[in-house]
SEVEXNU-929320 format. One record per atom (N, C-alpha, C): atom name; residue number from 1; residue in one letter; x, y, z. Coordinates in steps of 0.05 Angstrom, whole numbers. Layout:
<pts>
{"CA",NUM,"A",{X,Y,Z}}
...
</pts>
This chain:
<pts>
{"N",1,"M",{698,78,-1415}}
{"CA",1,"M",{686,74,-1393}}
{"C",1,"M",{711,95,-1370}}
{"N",2,"T",{684,112,-1362}}
{"CA",2,"T",{701,131,-1341}}
{"C",2,"T",{704,115,-1315}}
{"N",3,"R",{723,123,-1296}}
{"CA",3,"R",{724,128,-1270}}
{"C",3,"R",{721,149,-1256}}
{"N",4,"K",{692,145,-1233}}
{"CA",4,"K",{680,169,-1212}}
{"C",4,"K",{713,169,-1189}}
{"N",5,"S",{723,188,-1193}}
{"CA",5,"S",{741,194,-1173}}
{"C",5,"S",{725,191,-1143}}
{"N",6,"E",{695,194,-1131}}
{"CA",6,"E",{676,189,-1100}}
{"C",6,"E",{686,153,-1110}}
{"N",7,"K",{682,133,-1088}}
{"CA",7,"K",{680,122,-1078}}
{"C",7,"K",{644,107,-1090}}
{"N",8,"P",{639,88,-1102}}
{"CA",8,"P",{613,80,-1124}}
{"C",8,"P",{603,64,-1102}}
{"N",9,"E",{580,80,-1107}}
{"CA",9,"E",{546,60,-1097}}
{"C",9,"E",{551,34,-1099}}
{"N",10,"E",{551,21,-1117}}
{"CA",10,"E",{565,-7,-1126}}
{"C",10,"E",{574,-12,-1147}}
{"N",11,"P",{579,-31,-1135}}
{"CA",11,"P",{606,-46,-1167}}
{"C",11,"P",{588,-41,-1184}}
{"N",12,"D",{621,-39,-1194}}
{"CA",12,"D",{616,-31,-1238}}
{"C",12,"D",{620,-70,-1242}}
{"N",13,"Q",{594,-68,-1251}}
{"CA",13,"Q",{592,-100,-1262}}
{"C",13,"Q",{597,-113,-1287}}
{"N",14,"G",{611,-92,-1304}}
{"CA",14,"G",{624,-83,-1325}}
{"C",14,"G",{640,-112,-1341}}
{"N",15,"G",{653,-129,-1327}}
{"CA",15,"G",{670,-152,-1336}}
{"C",15,"G",{676,-146,-1353}}
{"N",16,"A",{666,-172,-1375}}
{"CA",16,"A",{683,-177,-1403}}
{"C",16,"A",{686,-155,-1406}}
{"N",17,"D",{659,-145,-1414}}
{"CA",17,"D",{647,-124,-1435}}
{"C",17,"D",{666,-97,-1429}}
{"N",18,"T",{666,-103,-1400}}
{"CA",18,"T",{690,-68,-1393}}
{"C",18,"T",{709,-75,-1421}}
{"N",19,"T",{725,-94,-1412}}
{"CA",19,"T",{749,-110,-1415}}
{"C",19,"T",{748,-98,-1454}}
{"N",20,"L",{737,-109,-1465}}
{"CA",20,"L",{734,-117,-1494}}
{"C",20,"L",{735,-90,-1498}}
{"N",21,"A",{725,-72,-1487}}
{"CA",21,"A",{724,-30,-1493}}
{"C",21,"A",{746,-24,-1493}}
{"N",22,"L",{756,-35,-1475}}
{"CA",22,"L",{791,-23,-1483}}
{"C",22,"L",{810,-35,-1495}}
{"N",23,"K",{804,-22,-1524}}
{"CA",23,"K",{811,-29,-1542}}
{"C",23,"K",{848,-37,-1549}}
{"N",24,"D",{860,4,-1543}}
{"CA",24,"D",{888,-6,-1531}}
{"C",24,"D",{909,14,-1513}}
{"N",25,"R",{923,7,-1515}}
{"CA",25,"R",{930,22,-1489}}
{"C",25,"R",{929,62,-1476}}
{"N",26,"A",{912,71,-1502}}
{"CA",26,"A",{904,99,-1505}}
{"C",26,"A",{874,95,-1490}}
{"N",27,"D",{861,71,-1495}}
{"CA",27,"D",{839,78,-1481}}
{"C",27,"D",{839,71,-1453}}
{"N",28,"A",{865,50,-1440}}
{"CA",28,"A",{868,40,-1422}}
{"C",28,"A",{867,70,-1403}}
{"N",29,"R",{880,90,-1415}}
{"CA",29,"R",{904,114,-1396}}
{"C",29,"R",{869,129,-1392}}
{"N",30,"A",{857,125,-1414}}
{"CA",30,"A",{833,152,-1403}}
{"C",30,"A",{821,150,-1387}}
{"N",31,"A",{819,105,-1383}}
{"CA",31,"A",{794,90,-1366}}
{"C",31,"A",{800,95,-1343}}
{"N",32,"F",{829,101,-1338}}
{"CA",32,"F",{838,96,-1307}}
{"C",32,"F",{859,131,-1303}}
{"N",33,"T",{853,145,-1311}}
{"CA",33,"T",{866,174,-1305}}
{"C",33,"T",{863,185,-1284}}
{"N",34,"R",{840,168,-1268}}
{"CA",34,"R",{831,174,-1241}}
{"C",34,"R",{837,157,-1220}}
{"N",35,"S",{827,153,-1204}}
{"CA",35,"S",{837,133,-1187}}
{"C",35,"S",{806,110,-1187}}
{"N",36,"T",{826,83,-1179}}
{"CA",36,"T",{817,60,-1190}}
{"C",36,"T",{807,49,-1164}}
{"N",37,"F",{787,27,-1162}}
{"CA",37,"F",{779,15,-1134}}
{"C",37,"F",{773,-12,-1137}}
{"N",38,"I",{793,-18,-1114}}
{"CA",38,"I",{795,-46,-1117}}
{"C",38,"I",{767,-51,-1080}}
{"N",39,"L",{752,-65,-1100}}
{"CA",39,"L",{717,-83,-1079}}
{"C",39,"L",{734,-101,-1054}}
{"N",40,"Q",{743,-101,-1031}}
{"CA",40,"Q",{751,-123,-1024}}
{"C",40,"Q",{727,-116,-997}}
{"N",41,"K",{723,-143,-974}}
{"CA",41,"K",{696,-152,-951}}
{"C",41,"K",{691,-117,-939}}
{"N",42,"D",{713,-105,-946}}
{"CA",42,"D",{710,-88,-915}}
{"C",42,"D",{707,-52,-931}}
{"N",43,"G",{698,-63,-949}}
{"CA",43,"G",{694,-46,-963}}
{"C",43,"G",{715,-26,-990}}
{"N",44,"P",{716,-6,-1013}}
{"CA",44,"P",{726,-8,-1029}}
{"C",44,"P",{754,11,-1014}}
{"N",45,"L",{767,-1,-1035}}
{"CA",45,"L",{800,10,-1031}}
{"C",45,"L",{809,27,-1063}}
{"N",46,"E",{811,54,-1051}}
{"CA",46,"E",{827,76,-1070}}
{"C",46,"E",{853,71,-1073}}
{"N",47,"V",{856,74,-1106}}
{"CA",47,"V",{879,73,-1110}}
{"C",47,"V",{892,89,-1133}}
{"N",48,"A",{911,106,-1128}}
{"CA",48,"A",{910,124,-1143}}
{"C",48,"A",{922,129,-1172}}
{"N",49,"P",{939,146,-1185}}
{"CA",49,"P",{948,139,-1207}}
{"C",49,"P",{987,131,-1198}}
{"N",50,"G",{989,120,-1200}}
{"CA",50,"G",{1027,121,-1218}}
{"C",50,"G",{1019,83,-1191}}
{"N",51,"H",{1010,76,-1170}}
{"CA",51,"H",{1010,66,-1157}}
{"C",51,"H",{1008,41,-1175}}
{"N",52,"V",{1029,14,-1158}}
{"CA",52,"V",{1023,-20,-1163}}
{"C",52,"V",{1009,-31,-1154}}
{"N",53,"I",{985,-48,-1168}}
{"CA",53,"I",{969,-66,-1156}}
{"C",53,"I",{991,-97,-1159}}
{"N",54,"V",{983,-118,-1140}}
{"CA",54,"V",{1009,-132,-1151}}
{"C",54,"V",{991,-153,-1138}}
{"N",55,"V",{971,-174,-1148}}
{"CA",55,"V",{952,-201,-1138}}
{"C",55,"V",{975,-223,-1141}}
{"N",56,"C",{973,-238,-1119}}
{"CA",56,"C",{987,-274,-1120}}
{"C",56,"C",{975,-293,-1108}}
{"N",57,"R",{976,-315,-1132}}
{"CA",57,"R",{952,-329,-1144}}
{"C",57,"R",{967,-354,-1118}}
{"N",58,"D",{987,-347,-1108}}
{"CA",58,"D",{1018,-365,-1085}}
{"C",58,"D",{1019,-351,-1074}}
{"N",59,"P",{997,-336,-1046}}
{"CA",59,"P",{1004,-324,-1015}}
{"C",59,"P",{1038,-343,-1012}}
{"N",60,"G",{1061,-319,-996}}
{"CA",60,"G",{1086,-336,-989}}
{"C",60,"G",{1103,-334,-1017}}
{"N",61,"L",{1094,-331,-1039}}
{"CA",61,"L",{1114,-325,-1061}}
{"C",61,"L",{1130,-309,-1057}}
{"N",62,"R",{1160,-319,-1064}}
{"CA",62,"R",{1179,-299,-1066}}
{"C",62,"R",{1193,-291,-1091}}
{"N",63,"R",{1189,-258,-1098}}
{"CA",63,"R",{1191,-255,-1133}}
{"C",63,"R",{1202,-218,-1124}}
{"N",64,"G",{1224,-218,-1136}}
{"CA",64,"G",{1237,-194,-1138}}
{"C",64,"G",{1239,-186,-1097}}
{"N",65,"G",{1249,-207,-1088}}
{"CA",65,"G",{1263,-196,-1056}}
{"C",65,"G",{1240,-198,-1045}}
{"N",66,"I",{1222,-203,-1047}}
{"CA",66,"I",{1191,-192,-1033}}
{"C",66,"I",{1176,-215,-1030}}
{"N",67,"N",{1159,-224,-1011}}
{"CA",67,"N",{1142,-241,-993}}
{"C",67,"N",{1130,-225,-1004}}
{"N",68,"H",{1110,-240,-1031}}
{"CA",68,"H",{1091,-238,-1031}}
{"C",68,"H",{1058,-245,-1019}}
{"N",69,"P",{1022,-221,-1003}}
{"CA",69,"P",{1008,-228,-1007}}
{"C",69,"P",{995,-238,-1033}}
{"N",70,"P",{972,-237,-1011}}
{"CA",70,"P",{945,-245,-1038}}
{"C",70,"P",{952,-219,-1062}}
{"N",71,"L",{937,-192,-1046}}
{"CA",71,"L",{947,-159,-1065}}
{"C",71,"L",{957,-148,-1045}}
{"N",72,"H",{973,-140,-1058}}
{"CA",72,"H",{997,-113,-1041}}
{"C",72,"H",{988,-83,-1060}}
{"N",73,"V",{984,-57,-1052}}
{"CA",73,"V",{979,-36,-1074}}
{"C",73,"V",{1015,-21,-1057}}
{"N",74,"Y",{1030,-24,-1082}}
{"CA",74,"Y",{1056,-4,-1076}}
{"C",74,"Y",{1063,19,-1082}}
{"N",75,"A",{1066,40,-1073}}
{"CA",75,"A",{1076,71,-1078}}
{"C",75,"A",{1085,72,-1101}}
{"N",76,"P",{1084,96,-1111}}
{"CA",76,"P",{1101,104,-1135}}
{"C",76,"P",{1135,103,-1122}}
{"N",77,"G",{1153,83,-1145}}
{"CA",77,"G",{1172,91,-1132}}
{"C",77,"G",{1185,77,-1114}}
{"N",78,"E",{1169,55,-1100}}
{"CA",78,"E",{1177,34,-1087}}
{"C",78,"E",{1189,12,-1096}}
{"N",79,"L",{1181,6,-1114}}
{"CA",79,"L",{1196,-18,-1141}}
{"C",79,"L",{1213,-4,-1152}}
{"N",80,"D",{1237,-27,-1156}}
{"CA",80,"D",{1256,-22,-1174}}
{"C",80,"D",{1254,-38,-1210}}
{"N",81,"D",{1262,-35,-1224}}
{"CA",81,"D",{1261,-34,-1251}}
{"C",81,"D",{1263,-69,-1247}}
{"N",82,"G",{1280,-75,-1238}}
{"CA",82,"G",{1290,-100,-1241}}
{"C",82,"G",{1270,-116,-1212}}
{"N",83,"Q",{1256,-97,-1209}}
{"CA",83,"Q",{1230,-118,-1185}}
{"C",83,"Q",{1208,-118,-1204}}
{"N",84,"L",{1203,-101,-1213}}
{"CA",84,"L",{1177,-103,-1239}}
{"C",84,"L",{1181,-118,-1258}}
{"N",85,"R",{1206,-106,-1264}}
{"CA",85,"R",{1210,-145,-1294}}
{"C",85,"R",{1206,-173,-1280}}
{"N",86,"A",{1216,-185,-1251}}
{"CA",86,"A",{1215,-196,-1236}}
{"C",86,"A",{1197,-208,-1234}}
{"N",87,"M",{1178,-197,-1220}}
{"CA",87,"M",{1154,-202,-1212}}
{"C",87,"M",{1123,-203,-1237}}
{"N",88,"A",{1141,-184,-1264}}
{"CA",88,"A",{1120,-186,-1283}}
{"C",88,"A",{1125,-218,-1295}}
{"N",89,"G",{1154,-226,-1298}}
{"CA",89,"G",{1165,-250,-1309}}
{"C",89,"G",{1155,-275,-1285}}
{"N",90,"E",{1130,-273,-1278}}
{"CA",90,"E",{1117,-294,-1256}}
{"C",90,"E",{1094,-303,-1251}}
{"N",91,"P",{1084,-327,-1269}}
{"CA",91,"P",{1059,-322,-1277}}
{"C",91,"P",{1034,-326,-1260}}
{"N",92,"A",{1053,-339,-1222}}
{"CA",92,"A",{1035,-328,-1208}}
{"C",92,"A",{1025,-305,-1195}}
{"N",93,"L",{1040,-292,-1205}}
{"CA",93,"L",{1033,-252,-1200}}
{"C",93,"L",{1022,-229,-1221}}
{"N",94,"E",{1011,-224,-1217}}
{"CA",94,"E",{985,-195,-1227}}
{"C",94,"E",{995,-172,-1238}}
{"N",95,"V",{1011,-168,-1241}}
{"CA",95,"V",{1021,-137,-1242}}
{"C",95,"V",{1012,-112,-1252}}
{"N",96,"I",{995,-95,-1244}}
{"CA",96,"I",{981,-76,-1249}}
{"C",96,"I",{988,-47,-1246}}
{"N",97,"G",{1000,-33,-1267}}
{"CA",97,"G",{999,3,-1259}}
{"C",97,"G",{975,12,-1253}}
{"N",98,"V",{967,28,-1249}}
{"CA",98,"V",{944,43,-1239}}
{"C",98,"V",{958,65,-1259}}
{"N",99,"G",{945,77,-1285}}
{"CA",99,"G",{934,102,-1289}}
{"C",99,"G",{974,104,-1306}}
</pts>
């Protein structure tokens, strides 16, 4: 699966089939070498490689010294290794590295 660098006209409907197509890290890196988009009600949010997306299932949860909103995108270098480990170990958080 290849992502376009411009904003998509319609959301990608790949779902589980797309996830199954990414068989290993090399496939995932190739798929996300360009910007990734988070579809929101206000329109797509473009997230460039190197950023970290954190999705919180329990907004207000505090891990890694941060009170987490439902969704936040962190710039490269904004989080240190200890914060990333603390967040990755929390079941209520999904930590997604882009590219």
